[in-house]
C-alpha positions as a printed NumPy array, in Angstrom:
array([[-25.124, -19.982, -33.616],
       [-27.658, -21.612, -31.372],
       [-27.108, -25.368, -31.471],
       [-24.709, -28.175, -32.38 ],
       [-25.856, -28.255, -35.995],
       [-24.97 , -24.575, -36.347],
       [-21.515, -25.282, -34.91 ],
       [-20.959, -28.1  , -37.413],
       [-21.984, -25.816, -40.272],
       [-19.634, -23.124, -38.991],
       [-16.722, -25.568, -38.811],
       [-17.267, -26.534, -42.443],
       [-16.049, -23.045, -43.376],
       [-12.657, -24.228, -42.13 ],
       [-12.859, -27.605, -43.892],
       [-13.603, -29.405, -40.61 ],
       [-16.134, -32.209, -41.07 ],
       [-17.07 , -34.304, -38.054],
       [-18.909, -37.615, -37.963],
       [-17.474, -40.144, -35.545],
       [-20.549, -42.268, -35.012],
       [-22.078, -41.235, -31.718],
       [-23.428, -37.749, -31.112],
       [-21.556, -37.45 , -27.816],
       [-18.287, -38.316, -29.537],
       [-19.053, -35.811, -32.3  ],
       [-19.558, -33.089, -29.696],
       [-16.272, -33.957, -27.993],
       [-14.41 , -34.011, -31.321],
       [-15.903, -30.641, -32.245],
       [-14.647, -29.233, -28.943],
       [-11.131, -30.452, -29.726],
       [-11.233, -28.988, -33.222],
       [-12.497, -25.655, -31.905],
       [ -9.638, -25.598, -29.378],
       [ -7.152, -26.236, -32.181],
       [ -8.646, -23.507, -34.366],
       [ -8.421, -21.054, -31.478],
       [ -4.799, -22.015, -30.749],
       [ -4.016, -21.421, -34.431],
       [ -5.621, -17.979, -34.025],
       [ -8.234, -18.755, -36.666],
       [-11.294, -18.214, -34.454],
       [-12.064, -14.971, -32.694],
       [-12.361, -15.016, -28.926],
       [-16.102, -14.273, -29.122],
       [-16.786, -17.105, -31.585],
       [-14.664, -19.484, -29.528],
       [-16.475, -18.693, -26.288],
       [-19.896, -18.93 , -27.925],
       [-19.094, -22.286, -29.521],
       [-17.675, -23.696, -26.286],
       [-20.84 , -22.713, -24.404],
       [-23.013, -24.377, -27.038],
       [-20.89 , -27.537, -26.984],
       [-20.93 , -27.687, -23.18 ],
       [-24.723, -27.373, -23.153],
       [-25.149, -30.002, -25.874],
       [-22.708, -32.352, -24.113],
       [-24.648, -32.062, -20.861],
       [-27.97 , -32.673, -22.623],
       [-26.586, -35.671, -24.481],
       [-25.253, -37.221, -21.286],
       [-28.659, -36.802, -19.624],
       [-30.683, -38.069, -22.599],
       [-28.573, -40.065, -25.064],
       [-29.925, -40.155, -28.614],
       [-27.665, -42.956, -29.894]])
């Protein structure tokens, strides 16, 4: 996984579909869902850490340069 789109595609494997309306909100919702999947012991530690780094980067970029 390299970007937010890849994360969204990965989450679809677990029947998690995210579209709130704003990209920033989608990123935040994805972070919550990833936390829940990790707590449920569905995601591996490596996948979890990788996804959280991607989401943090995308969140920072979106705050600097909003696309919505």
